C-alpha positions in Angstrom: 9.8 -11.2 -14.2 11.3 -14.8 -14.3 9.8 -17.2 -16.9 9.8 -20.0 -14.4 6.5 -20.8 -13.2 5.7 -22.3 -9.5 4.1 -25.6 -9.2 1.0 -24.5 -7.9 0.1 -22.1 -10.8 1.2 -24.9 -13.5 -2.2 -26.8 -12.6 -4.2 -23.7 -13.0 -6.9 -23.6 -15.6 -7.0 -21.1 -18.2 -9.7 -20.6 -20.8 -8.9 -18.8 -24.0 -12.0 -17.3 -25.9 -11.5 -16.1 -29.4 -13.3 -16.4 -32.5 -10.2 -16.8 -34.7 -8.9 -20.6 -34.6 -5.2 -19.5 -35.2 -5.2 -17.2 -32.3 -6.7 -20.0 -29.9 -4.0 -22.4 -30.9 -1.3 -19.7 -30.5 -2.3 -18.9 -27.1 -2.5 -22.8 -26.4 0.9 -23.4 -27.6 2.4 -20.5 -26.0 1.0 -21.1 -22.7 1.9 -24.9 -22.9 5.5 -24.1 -23.7 5.7 -21.9 -20.6 4.5 -24.7 -18.2 0.6 -24.3 -17.9 -1.0 -27.8 -18.2 -4.6 -27.1 -18.4 -5.7 -24.5 -20.9 -9.2 -24.5 -22.4 -10.5 -22.9 -25.6 -13.5 -21.8 -27.3 -14.2 -19.9 -30.5 -17.9 -19.6 -29.5 -18.2 -17.0 -26.8 -21.9 -18.4 -26.1 -20.0 -21.2 -24.3 -18.1 -19.2 -22.1 -20.5 -19.2 -19.1 -21.2 -23.1 -19.8 -17.0 -23.7 -19.5 -16.6 -21.6 -16.4 -19.8 -23.2 -14.6 -18.4 -26.8 -15.5 -14.6 -26.3 -14.8 -12.6 -24.7 -12.0 -11.4 -21.9 -14.4 -8.6 -19.6 -12.7 -8.1 -17.2 -15.4 -10.1 -16.1 -18.8 -8.2 -14.7 -21.7 -11.0 -13.0 -23.5 -11.0 -11.3 -27.1 -13.5 -8.5 -27.4 -14.6 -8.3 -31.0 -16.4 -11.5 -31.6 -19.7 -12.7 -33.3 -23.0 -13.6 -31.3 -21.6 -11.9 -28.2 -18.7 -9.5 -28.1 -16.4 -9.6 -24.9 -18.2 -6.8 -22.9 -21.4 -8.9 -23.3 -19.7 -12.0 -22.1 -18.3 -9.9 -19.0 -21.5 -8.7 -18.3 -23.2 -12.4 -18.3 -20.6 -14.0 -16.2 -21.0 -11.0 -13.5 -24.8 -11.5 -13.6 -24.8 -15.5 -13.2 -21.6 -16.3 -11.3 -22.2 -14.2 -8.0 -18.8 -16.0 -6.3 -15.4 -16.7 -7.2 -15.6 -15.2 -11.0 -12.3 -15.9 -12.4 -10.0 -13.0 -13.2 -10.5 -11.6 -17.0 -7.4 -10.6 -18.9 -8.8 -8.7 -22.3 -6.6 -9.4 -25.5 -7.8 -7.3 -28.4 -6.4 -5.5 -31.1 -8.1 -2.3 -30.2 -5.7 0.5 -29.0 -7.7 3.3 -28.0 -8.0 4.5 -24.1 -11.7 4.4 -24.4 -11.5 0.4 -25.1 -9.2 -0.2 -22.3 -11.3 2.1 -19.8 -14.7 0.2 -21.1 -12.8 -3.3 -20.6 -11.7 -2.4 -17.0 -15.1 -0.8 -16.3 -16.8 -3.9 -17.4 -14.9 -6.0 -15.0 -11.5 -7.0 -16.7 -8.5 -7.0 -14.4 -5.9 -6.2 -17.1 -5.7 -5.6 -20.6 -3.2 -6.7 -23.5 -3.5 -5.1 -27.3 -2.4 -7.5 -29.9 0.2 -8.2 -31.3 1.6 -9.0 -27.8 5.0 -9.9 -26.2 4.8 -13.5 -25.1 6.7 -13.0 -22.0 5.0 -10.0 -21.2 1.5 -11.9 -21.3 3.0 -14.8 -19.0 4.0 -12.1 -16.6 0.5 -10.8 -16.5 -1.3 -14.1 -16.4 1.3 -15.0 -13.5 0.1 -11.9 -11.6 -3.6 -12.5 -11.8 -3.3 -16.2 -11.1 -1.3 -15.2 -7.9 -4.0 -12.7 -6.7 -6.8 -15.3 -7.7 -5.1 -17.9 -5.8 -4.9 -15.9 -2.7 -8.2 -14.8 -2.6 -9.2 -18.8 -3.4 -7.1 -19.8 -0.8 -8.6 -17.1 1.9 -12.3 -18.3 1.1 -11.2 -21.8 1.5 -9.5 -21.0 5.0 -12.6 -19.2 6.0 -15.0 -22.2 5.3 -12.4 -24.7 7.1 -12.5 -22.3 9.9 -16.1 -21.9 10.4 -16.7 -25.4 10.1 -14.3 -25.6 13.3 -15.9 -23.2 15.1 -19.1 -24.9 14.7 -17.8 -28.2 15.7 -15.6 -27.3 18.6 -16.6 -23.7 20.2 -13.9 -24.3 22.7 -11.1 -23.9 20.1 -12.6 -20.3 19.0 -9.3 -18.4 20.0 -7.3 -20.5 18.5 -9.4 -20.6 15.2 -9.3 -16.9 15.4 -5.4 -16.7 15.5 -5.5 -19.4 12.2 -7.7 -16.9 10.5 -5.5 -13.8 11.3 -2.5 -15.9 9.9 -4.3 -17.0 6.8 -5.1 -13.2 6.2 -1.8 -12.1 6.5 -0.6 -14.8 4.1 -3.0 -13.2 1.6 -1.1 -9.9 2.3 2.0 -11.5 1.5 0.8 -12.7 -1.7 -0.8 -9.6 -2.8 2.0 -7.8 -1.8 4.4 -10.0 -4.1 2.3 -9.7 -6.9 2.4 -5.7 -6.7 6.1 -5.8 -6.5 6.3 -8.1 -9.8 4.7 -4.9 -11.5 6.9 -1.9 -10.1 10.4 -1.1 -9.0 9.7 0.0 -5.7 11.4 -2.2 -3.0 9.9 -4.3 -0.4 11.7 -2.3 2.4 9.9 0.9 1.0 6.4 -1.1 2.1 7.9 -1.8 5.3 9.0 1.5 6.1 5.9 3.3 5.0 3.6 0.9 6.6 5.5 1.2 10.1 5.3 5.2 9.7 1.7 4.9 8.9 1.1 3.0 12.0 3.0 5.3 14.3 1.2 8.4 12.8 -2.3 6.3 13.5 -1.4 5.6 17.1 -0.3 9.6 17.4 -3.7 10.4 15.9 -5.5 8.4 18.4 -6.3 5.0 16.9 -6.6 2.0 18.8 -3.9 -0.5 19.1 -6.2 -2.8 17.1 -6.9 -0.3 14.3 -3.2 0.6 14.1 -2.1 -3.2 13.6 -4.7 -3.4 10.9 -3.3 -0.3 9.1 0.4 -2.0 9.5 -0.8 -5.0 7.7 -3.1 -3.2 5.0 -0.8 -0.2 3.9 1.5 -2.4 2.0 -1.5 -3.2 -0.4 -1.9 0.5 -1.3 -0.6 0.1 -4.9 -1.7 -3.3 -5.6 -3.7 -1.7 -8.4 -0.6 -1.0 -10.7 -1.0 -4.7 -11.4 -3.8 -3.8 -13.7 -1.5 -0.9 -15.4 0.1 -1.7 -18.9 4.0 -2.1 -18.7 4.3 0.6 -21.3 2.9 3.3 -18.7 3.9 1.9 -15.2 7.6 1.6 -16.2 7.9 4.4 -18.8 11.3 6.2 -17.7 10.1 9.5 -18.8 7.1 12.1 -18.1 3.6 10.6 -18.7 1.7 11.9 -21.6 -1.7 13.0 -20.5 -3.6 10.0 -21.6 -1.2 7.9 -20.1 -1.3 9.8 -16.8 -5.3 9.0 -16.9 -4.2 5.3 -17.5 -2.1 5.4 -14.2 -4.6 7.0 -12.2 -6.7 4.1 -12.8 -4.7 2.0 -10.3 -6.5 3.4 -7.2 -9.7 2.0 -8.6 -8.0 -1.5 -9.8 -6.8 -1.6 -6.4 -9.9 -1.2 -4.5 -11.8 -3.5 -6.7 -9.3 -6.2 -6.5 -9.4 -6.1 -2.6 -12.9 -5.2 -2.4 -16.0 -8.0 -2.0 -14.6 -9.0 1.6 -16.1 -8.6 4.9 -12.9 -8.8 7.1 -11.6 -5.5 8.7 -8.2 -6.2 7.3 -9.1 -6.2 3.4 -11.8 -3.6 3.8 -9.4 -1.4 5.1 -6.9 -2.1 2.4 -9.3 -1.7 -0.2 -10.4 1.9 1.3 -6.5 2.8 1.1 -5.9 1.6 -2.4 -8.8 3.7 -3.4 -8.0 7.1 -1.4 -4.4 7.3 -0.6 -3.9 9.7 -3.8 -6.8 11.9 -2.8 -5.7 15.6 -1.4 -7.0 17.5 1.7 -7.9 20.4 -0.7 -9.9 18.1 -3.1 -7.5 18.2 -6.1 -6.6 14.4 -5.6 -8.0 11.3 -7.6 -10.0 9.2 -8.5 -13.2 10.9 -6.8 -11.6 14.3 -5.8 -12.6 14.0 -2.0 -11.7 16.6 -0.1 -11.2 17.3 3.8 -12.3 14.7 6.2 -14.4 13.2 3.4 -11.0 11.1 2.7 -11.1 8.5 5.2 -8.7 8.8 7.8 -6.4 5.7 7.0 -6.1 7.2 3.4 -4.9 10.6 4.6 -2.3 8.7 6.8 -1.0 6.5 4.3 -0.4 9.5 1.7 1.6 10.9 4.4 3.6 8.2 5.3 4.1 7.4 1.6 5.0 10.3 0.3 7.6 11.1 3.1 9.6 7.8 2.7 9.2 8.4 -1.3 10.8 11.8 -1.0 13.5 10.4 1.3 14.3 7.5 -0.7 16.8 7.3 -3.8 14.9 6.2 -7.0 16.3 5.4 -10.6 14.9 8.7 -11.6 15.7 10.8 -8.6 18.2 11.4 -5.3 17.2 11.0 -2.0 16.0 14.4 -0.4 17.1 14.9 2.8 14.8 14.8 6.0 14.7 18.6 6.3 13.8 19.3 2.7 11.2 16.5 2.9 9.7 17.8 6.4 9.9 21.6 4.7 7.8 20.5 1.7 5.3 18.4 3.8 5.1 21.6 6.1 4.0 23.5 2.7 1.7 21.0 1.7 -0.3 21.0 4.6 -3.9 21.8 4.2 -3.2 21.5 0.7 -2.0 17.9 -0.1 -2.2 16.7 3.9 -4.5 16.7 6.7 -3.1 19.4 8.8 -4.0 17.9 12.1 -1.9 14.8 10.7 0.8 16.8 9.7 1.3 18.2 13.4 1.1 14.5 14.6 3.7 13.8 12.2 6.1 16.5 13.2 5.8 15.7 16.8 7.2 12.2 15.9 9.4 12.9 13.4 12.6 11.2 15.2 10.6 7.9 15.2 10.0 8.4 11.5 13.5 8.7 11.1 14.6 6.0 13.2 12.4 3.9 11.0 14.3 5.0 8.0 17.5 4.1 9.5 16.5 0.8 11.0 15.1 -0.3 7.3 17.4 1.8 5.1 18.1 0.4 1.7 21.5 -1.5 1.5 24.4 0.9 1.0 22.3 4.0 1.5 22.3 6.9 4.2 19.3 8.7 5.8 20.3 12.5 4.8 19.7 15.1 8.1 
């Protein structure tokens, strides 16, 4: 990621919490050097709640091992006292063990960096979390504004609904951009798989409104990868078992990022993020759901995502032909994929291939 920070992020309020003064000073200097203009700090974890309540904090950098209150207790206190707009938490700690990472994520942290850390990597993670937080705040502010307009001028309800829809699509674009910062998948993959998912949904009998929601929700299926350490997410070789366990947490992280909103779009996006790696036979993750216990939109997204991934070139593999990809999908019908959806997919295969061709990567061809 580029070190350049957008103007709207330069003014973000970042709170650094560490009981060791040298660490606090280092974070302040480092963030200031990168262009951040508003960095608060404290060495006393007991002051965190008051600082968050009295300042418009956008991100908390939190140490774990501290006197009086450890980082887990700080997160528990914040979650119990601040019910709305709790800023994301990036844990900075010398603890490297997987159980510490998992405990931090379970306690509410959105990301985890171990000391000593690379300054550029930390800034990239800070920017990612701020982008997501600003997107959520933007949506909340838009909802408030639109609610006031509806109360004052009910005759403009139709216009207000359209503005609300546009604001939510803006959230989708911001979240999608944040996810692309973390992974090497292209924006064209996101376009292809979401359009394929919408076509499969239509063939499966979903309404036009539901298909439109799926079209806009599916691009956020891997948003949780912003919470996966680069050493795991970008590892060129095969993941070790403990690394794979870390990678699998992206489904729950994505669901958590998108949860807590009552809009159909983000509700569906959260459901997709959580369930798109579940398998029809119950061997998927994170919850081992089986058959129709897996939400329909999760089953549809899984099929569209795998088909496009198989037929697309990646740094670690060549693109499979459509014929070979379809053969695998048929083989996995009733195992990985919903058999009924596979039948719908096969019936509209020509339309799937048309999408591959229309939104092909520059210089690539779709093999038959």
